[in-house]
C-alpha positions as CSV (number, residue, x, y, z in Angstrom):
1,M,86.6,96.0,129.2
2,K,88.6,98.9,130.7
3,F,88.9,102.1,128.6
4,Y,92.7,102.0,128.4
5,I,92.7,98.6,126.7
6,L,90.3,99.7,124.0
7,R,92.2,103.0,123.6
8,A,95.5,101.1,123.2
9,L,94.1,98.7,120.6
10,M,92.3,101.4,118.6
11,I,95.2,103.9,118.5
12,G,97.7,101.2,117.6
13,N,95.4,99.9,114.9
14,A,94.8,103.4,113.5
15,L,98.5,104.1,113.3
16,E,99.2,100.8,111.5
17,Y,96.6,101.4,108.9
18,Y,97.8,105.0,108.4
19,D,101.2,103.5,107.6
20,F,99.8,100.8,105.3
21,F,97.5,103.1,103.2
22,L,99.9,106.0,103.0
23,Y,101.7,104.5,100.0
24,S,98.5,104.5,97.9
25,F,98.2,108.2,98.1
26,F,101.8,108.9,97.0
27,V,102.1,106.2,94.3
28,S,101.9,108.7,91.5
29,I,104.9,110.6,93.0
30,I,106.9,107.6,94.1
31,S,106.6,105.5,90.9
32,P,108.8,107.6,88.6
33,L,111.4,108.0,91.4
34,F,111.8,104.2,91.9
35,F,110.7,102.9,88.5
36,P,112.1,105.2,85.9
37,S,110.5,104.7,82.5
38,S,110.0,106.6,79.3
39,D,106.3,105.8,79.6
40,P,104.8,107.3,82.8
41,L,101.9,104.8,82.6
42,T,104.4,101.9,82.9
43,A,106.0,103.5,85.9
44,L,102.6,104.0,87.5
45,M,101.6,100.4,86.8
46,M,104.8,99.1,88.4
47,G,104.1,101.4,91.4
48,L,100.6,100.0,91.7
49,G,102.1,96.5,91.6
50,V,104.1,97.3,94.6
51,F,100.9,98.4,96.4
52,A,99.4,95.1,95.6
53,V,102.2,93.1,97.1
54,G,101.2,94.5,100.5
55,F,97.9,92.6,100.2
56,I,99.6,89.4,99.1
57,A,101.8,89.4,102.2
58,R,98.8,89.8,104.6
59,P,97.8,86.1,104.8
60,I,101.5,85.2,105.5
61,G,101.6,87.8,108.3
62,A,98.2,86.4,109.6
63,L,99.7,82.9,109.6
64,V,102.8,83.8,111.5
65,F,101.3,86.2,114.0
66,G,98.2,84.0,114.5
67,H,100.5,81.1,115.5
68,W,102.6,83.4,117.7
69,G,99.5,85.0,119.4
70,D,97.9,81.6,120.1
71,K,101.1,80.0,121.4
72,Y,102.8,82.9,123.3
73,G,100.2,85.6,123.9
74,R,98.3,88.2,121.9
75,K,100.2,91.2,123.4
76,K,103.6,90.0,122.1
77,A,102.3,89.5,118.6
78,L,100.6,93.0,118.6
79,F,103.8,94.6,119.7
80,V,105.8,93.1,116.9
81,T,103.2,94.0,114.2
82,L,103.4,97.7,115.3
83,F,107.2,97.7,115.3
84,L,107.4,96.1,111.8
85,M,104.9,98.5,110.4
86,A,106.6,101.6,111.9
87,F,110.1,100.3,110.8
88,S,109.1,99.6,107.2
89,T,107.2,102.9,106.9
90,V,110.2,105.0,108.1
91,C,112.5,103.0,105.7
92,I,110.3,103.9,102.7
93,G,110.5,107.5,103.8
94,L,114.3,107.4,103.9
95,L,114.9,105.1,100.9
96,P,117.2,106.6,98.2
97,T,115.7,106.7,94.7
98,Y,116.7,104.8,91.6
99,E,119.0,107.6,90.6
100,K,121.0,107.2,93.8
101,I,121.3,103.4,94.3
102,G,120.0,101.9,91.0
103,I,118.1,98.6,91.0
104,F,118.3,98.3,94.8
105,A,115.8,101.2,95.2
106,P,112.8,99.3,93.7
107,L,113.9,96.0,95.3
108,F,114.0,97.6,98.8
109,L,110.7,99.3,98.1
110,V,109.1,96.0,97.4
111,L,110.7,94.5,100.5
112,F,109.3,97.2,102.8
113,R,105.9,97.0,101.3
114,L,106.0,93.2,101.9
115,L,106.9,94.0,105.5
116,Q,104.0,96.4,105.8
117,G,101.5,93.8,104.5
118,F,103.1,91.2,106.7
119,A,102.5,93.3,109.8
120,A,98.9,94.4,108.7
121,G,98.0,90.7,108.4
122,G,98.4,90.2,112.1
123,E,97.1,93.5,113.4
124,V,93.4,94.2,113.1
125,N,92.2,90.7,113.7
126,G,94.7,90.3,116.5
127,A,93.5,93.5,118.1
128,A,89.9,92.3,117.8
129,V,90.7,88.9,119.4
130,F,92.5,90.5,122.3
131,G,89.8,93.1,122.9
132,L,86.8,90.8,122.5
133,E,88.3,88.2,124.9
134,K,88.1,91.0,127.6
135,T,84.6,92.2,126.7
136,T,81.2,91.2,128.2
137,P,78.9,89.3,125.7
138,T,76.5,92.2,125.5
139,R,79.1,94.6,124.1
140,R,81.1,92.5,121.7
141,G,79.4,94.0,118.6
142,L,80.2,97.5,119.8
143,V,83.8,96.8,120.8
144,G,84.5,94.9,117.6
145,A,83.0,97.7,115.5
146,L,85.1,100.3,117.3
147,I,88.3,98.3,116.6
148,N,87.2,98.1,112.9
149,S,86.5,101.8,112.7
150,S,90.0,102.7,114.0
151,A,91.4,101.3,110.8
152,G,89.2,103.8,108.9
153,V,90.6,106.6,111.1
154,G,94.1,105.5,110.0
155,A,93.0,105.7,106.3
156,I,91.5,109.2,106.9
157,M,94.8,110.3,108.4
158,A,96.7,108.9,105.4
159,T,94.2,110.6,103.0
160,S,94.7,114.0,104.8
161,M,98.5,113.6,104.4
162,G,97.9,112.8,100.7
163,I,95.9,116.0,100.1
164,L,98.4,118.1,102.0
165,F,101.7,116.8,100.7
166,T,100.8,116.2,97.0
167,N,100.2,119.9,96.6
168,D,102.1,121.4,93.7
169,L,103.6,124.0,96.0
170,M,105.4,121.4,98.1
171,P,109.0,120.6,97.5
172,N,110.0,117.3,95.7
173,W,111.1,115.6,98.9
174,A,107.9,116.5,100.8
175,W,106.3,113.0,100.2
176,R,108.9,111.6,102.6
177,V,107.6,113.6,105.6
178,P,104.3,111.6,106.2
179,F,106.3,108.3,106.1
180,C,108.8,109.4,108.6
181,L,106.0,110.8,110.8
182,G,104.2,107.5,110.6
183,G,107.2,105.8,112.2
184,L,107.6,108.4,114.9
185,V,104.0,108.5,116.1
186,A,104.1,104.7,116.5
187,F,105.9,105.3,119.8
188,V,102.5,106.5,121.1
189,G,101.2,103.0,120.2
190,F,104.1,101.3,121.9
191,Y,103.5,103.3,125.1
192,L,99.8,102.6,125.2
193,R,100.2,98.9,124.4
194,S,102.9,98.5,127.1
195,A,100.2,99.0,129.7
196,L,98.1,96.0,128.5
197,N,98.0,93.2,130.9
198,E,98.0,89.6,129.7
199,E,97.7,86.4,131.7
200,E,99.1,83.0,130.8
201,Q,97.0,80.9,128.5
202,R,95.0,78.0,130.0
203,K,95.5,75.8,127.0
204,T,97.7,75.7,123.9
205,V,98.0,73.4,120.9
206,R,101.3,72.5,119.1
207,I,100.2,74.0,115.7
208,P,97.1,76.2,116.0
209,L,96.4,76.5,112.3
210,L,96.6,72.7,112.0
211,D,94.1,72.4,114.8
212,V,91.8,74.9,112.9
213,I,92.0,72.8,109.6
214,Q,91.5,69.5,111.3
215,N,88.9,70.3,113.9
216,H,87.2,73.5,112.7
217,P,87.2,73.3,108.8
218,H,83.7,74.7,108.3
219,P,84.2,77.7,110.5
220,F,87.5,78.3,108.7
221,I,85.8,78.3,105.3
222,K,83.2,80.7,106.7
223,A,86.0,83.0,108.0
224,I,87.4,83.1,104.4
225,G,84.0,83.9,103.0
226,V,83.4,86.7,105.5
227,G,86.9,88.1,104.8
228,G,86.3,87.8,101.1
229,F,83.1,89.9,101.1
230,L,84.0,92.2,104.0
231,H,85.6,95.1,102.0
232,V,84.4,94.4,98.5
233,P,81.8,97.3,98.5
234,F,84.4,99.7,99.9
235,Y,87.0,98.7,97.2
236,I,84.3,99.0,94.6
237,I,83.6,102.6,95.6
238,V,87.2,103.9,96.3
239,G,89.1,101.6,94.1
240,Y,86.9,101.3,91.0
241,M,84.0,103.8,90.9
242,N,85.7,107.0,92.1
243,P,89.0,106.5,90.1
244,T,86.9,105.9,87.0
245,L,85.1,109.2,87.6
246,H,88.5,110.8,87.9
247,A,89.7,109.1,84.7
248,K,86.6,110.5,82.9
249,G,87.4,114.0,84.0
250,L,84.4,114.4,86.2
251,I,86.5,115.0,89.3
252,N,90.1,116.1,89.9
253,N,92.7,114.4,92.1
254,T,92.0,116.5,95.2
255,E,88.2,116.0,94.8
256,L,88.9,112.2,94.4
257,M,90.8,112.1,97.8
258,L,88.1,114.3,99.5
259,I,85.3,112.1,98.3
260,N,87.1,108.9,99.4
261,M,87.9,110.5,102.8
262,A,84.2,111.5,103.2
263,V,83.1,107.9,102.4
264,T,85.6,106.5,104.9
265,L,84.6,109.1,107.6
266,M,81.0,108.1,107.2
267,G,81.9,104.5,107.7
268,V,83.9,105.3,110.8
269,L,80.9,107.2,112.3
270,I,78.3,104.6,111.4
271,M,80.2,101.5,112.5
272,P,80.0,101.9,116.3
273,L,76.2,102.6,116.0
274,L,75.7,99.5,113.9
275,G,77.9,97.5,116.2
276,H,75.8,98.5,119.2
277,C,72.7,97.6,117.2
278,S,74.1,94.2,116.5
279,D,74.4,93.5,120.2
280,K,70.6,94.1,120.4
281,V,69.3,92.3,117.3
282,G,72.1,89.7,116.8
283,H,75.4,89.8,114.9
284,K,74.4,87.3,112.2
285,R,71.1,88.9,111.6
286,L,72.5,92.3,111.0
287,M,75.2,90.9,108.7
288,L,72.6,89.0,106.7
289,W,70.5,92.2,106.4
290,G,73.7,94.0,105.2
291,A,74.5,91.4,102.5
292,L,70.9,91.3,101.3
293,G,70.7,95.0,101.1
294,Q,73.8,95.2,98.9
295,M,72.4,92.5,96.6
296,A,69.2,94.6,96.2
297,L,71.2,97.8,95.5
298,A,73.8,96.3,93.2
299,I,72.0,96.9,89.8
300,P,70.4,100.2,90.8
301,V,73.7,101.5,92.0
302,F,75.5,100.8,88.7
303,M,72.5,102.0,86.6
304,I,72.9,105.4,88.3
305,Y,76.7,105.1,88.1
306,T,76.4,104.5,84.3
307,N,73.9,107.2,83.5
308,G,73.4,109.5,86.6
309,S,74.8,112.8,87.7
310,L,77.7,113.1,90.1
311,L,75.4,114.0,93.0
312,E,73.2,110.9,92.3
313,I,76.3,108.7,92.1
314,L,77.5,110.0,95.5
315,F,74.0,109.4,97.0
316,V,73.8,105.8,95.9
317,Q,77.4,105.2,97.2
318,I,76.2,106.3,100.6
319,G,73.3,103.9,100.4
320,L,75.6,101.0,99.4
321,L,78.0,102.0,102.2
322,M,75.3,101.9,104.8
323,F,74.5,98.2,104.0
324,A,78.2,97.4,103.7
325,E,78.8,98.7,107.2
326,A,75.9,96.6,108.5
327,F,77.9,93.6,107.4
328,I,81.4,94.9,108.5
329,S,80.4,96.3,112.0
330,P,79.5,92.9,113.7
331,S,82.1,90.9,111.7
332,N,84.7,90.9,114.5
333,A,82.2,89.7,117.1
334,Y,80.9,87.0,114.7
335,L,84.4,85.7,113.6
336,N,85.6,85.4,117.2
337,T,82.8,83.0,118.1
338,L,83.8,80.5,115.4
339,F,87.0,79.2,117.1
340,P,88.1,78.1,120.6
341,P,90.8,80.3,122.3
342,E,93.7,78.0,121.6
343,C,93.5,78.5,117.9
344,R,91.3,81.7,117.6
345,Y,94.0,84.1,116.5
346,S,95.1,81.8,113.8
347,G,91.6,80.9,112.5
348,V,90.3,84.4,112.5
349,A,93.4,86.2,111.2
350,F,94.5,83.7,108.5
351,G,90.9,82.9,107.3
352,A,89.9,86.6,107.0
353,C,93.1,87.8,105.5
354,L,93.1,84.9,102.9
355,G,89.6,86.0,101.9
356,I,90.7,89.7,101.6
357,A,93.7,88.8,99.6
358,I,91.8,86.6,97.1
359,F,88.6,88.7,96.7
360,G,89.0,92.1,98.4
361,G,92.4,93.3,97.1
362,T,91.5,92.1,93.5
363,T,88.1,93.9,93.4
364,P,89.1,97.0,91.4
365,L,90.9,94.9,88.8
366,I,88.0,92.4,88.5
367,C,85.4,95.1,88.2
368,N,87.4,96.9,85.6
369,Q,87.9,93.7,83.5
370,L,84.2,92.7,83.8
371,A,83.1,96.2,82.8
372,N,85.3,95.9,79.7
373,L,83.8,92.4,78.9
374,I,80.1,92.8,79.6
375,G,79.6,96.5,80.3
376,N,79.7,99.1,83.1
377,L,76.3,98.1,84.4
378,W,76.3,94.3,84.4
379,G,79.9,93.5,85.0
380,P,80.5,95.1,88.5
381,S,76.9,94.6,89.6
382,L,77.0,90.9,89.0
383,Y,80.3,90.6,90.8
384,L,78.8,92.5,93.8
385,I,75.8,90.1,93.8
386,F,78.1,87.1,93.6
387,M,80.2,88.3,96.5
388,A,77.1,89.1,98.6
389,L,76.0,85.5,98.1
390,L,79.4,84.4,99.4
391,G,78.9,86.6,102.4
392,I,75.4,85.1,103.1
393,F,76.8,81.6,102.7
394,A,79.5,82.4,105.3
395,V,77.0,83.6,107.9
396,R,73.8,81.6,107.5
397,K,73.4,78.2,109.3
398,T,76.2,78.9,111.7
399,E,75.6,78.8,115.4
400,E,77.7,81.5,117.2
401,K,79.5,79.5,119.8
402,D,79.5,81.8,122.8
403,R,81.0,79.1,124.8
404,F,84.3,79.7,122.9
405,L,84.4,83.3,124.0
406,L,83.2,82.5,127.5
407,S,86.2,80.2,127.8
408,A,88.6,82.9,126.7
409,P,92.2,82.3,127.6
410,Y,92.5,85.5,129.6
411,K,90.4,86.8,132.4
412,N,88.6,90.1,132.1
413,I,90.6,92.9,133.7
C-alpha cells in the first residue's frame, strides 16, 4: 500500500472520531442548555441519552454504507461518511439553545447525534476494508491496527478540547468552538481522500447483506461476536471505572479526562506494535491470547479496583488494556478475511457495529447495574469474563480465508 492511501484513511478516520466523541466531553455543559430542568441530574441523564443514540444509529449507518460500498465503491461511501459527520458536528456547534427555539433545540440535537452515529457506522470498518484490500498479506495486521489506532487519535483530540474548553475561565459559548473546528478540519480529510484511486468492482451482488446472511451466516455471527467484545474493556475503564472514581471524589473532572486520555494514548501507541506482531504469529492467535489474558485478569483487576489505591488501580488498568489491545489490533485483518469482496463491507461493518451497539455501548450501564446487584467485585468481573468467552467463540475454529482478500475487488496501486 502506498503511504498516501494509508494517510488519507487514517486522518479521515481520526477526524470522524474526533467529531463523534466530542459530545461526550461537553455533555455536562450542553445538557442544561438543551434540556432545561429544575433537577440538574435529570438534564444530565437526558444529555447522556442523546449520547447513546449515536451508538444506536451506528448499525443503521453500517447497513446503508456497507451496501453502498459493496455496490458502488468504497471511496464514494467513505466520502459521504466524512461529509455527514462534519455537517452534523458543525450543526451542533451552531444550534440555538432551548431558550431560543424551544422544543426544536433538543429535537435537532437528537437528529444531529443520530447523523453522527449513522456516519460513524460506515467509517472505521469501511476504511479498513478499503485499506486492507490494497495491502500485501504480510502487513495486514499492521495496516489494520494503524487504522484502528487513528480512531484513538481522534478521541485524544476530543479529550484535549474537552480539557481546554471546559475551563471555568472560558466564556459560556466556548463549547461551540471545538464543534465548528471539527467541521472545518474535515476539509483536510476531503482533500486527502480525493486522491484515492478506485477501480471498478469485478463482481457485485444485488443485495450484499442478503448474500452475507444466506451464504456466510457463521462468519456474520463471528463478526457480531468480535464487535461485541472489541471495546468492552475500554468502556469498562473509561465509561465505568474512572467515572466511578470521580463520583467517589478520588479524582476531579480534569484528572478524569487526563487519565482517560493517557489510557487512550497508550492504546494508540501499542496497537501498531501488536498489529505487526500479529503478522508474525497469526491474527487469530494473538486475539485468543488477548481474550484469555483479560479473562485471567478480570477478578484481580476488580479486587484491586474495590480495595486498592489509585496508583494500583491505574497499574491494573494498564495491564488490562495491554491484553485488550492484543485482541483489538489484529481485528480488522481478521474480520476482512471472513467475507468475499462482493459483500465484505456489508458483512464486516454491519456485523461489527451490531455487536458494538448491543454489547459495547451498553457496557457502563450493565457494569453499574451488576455492581449494584451482586457487588463491585463480582458484577463487572463476571461480565468481562462472559464477554471474553464471546470473543473466544468468535475467533476459534475459524479458518481465515486469505483467498477472499487475494481476490479483492481492487488491484493494489
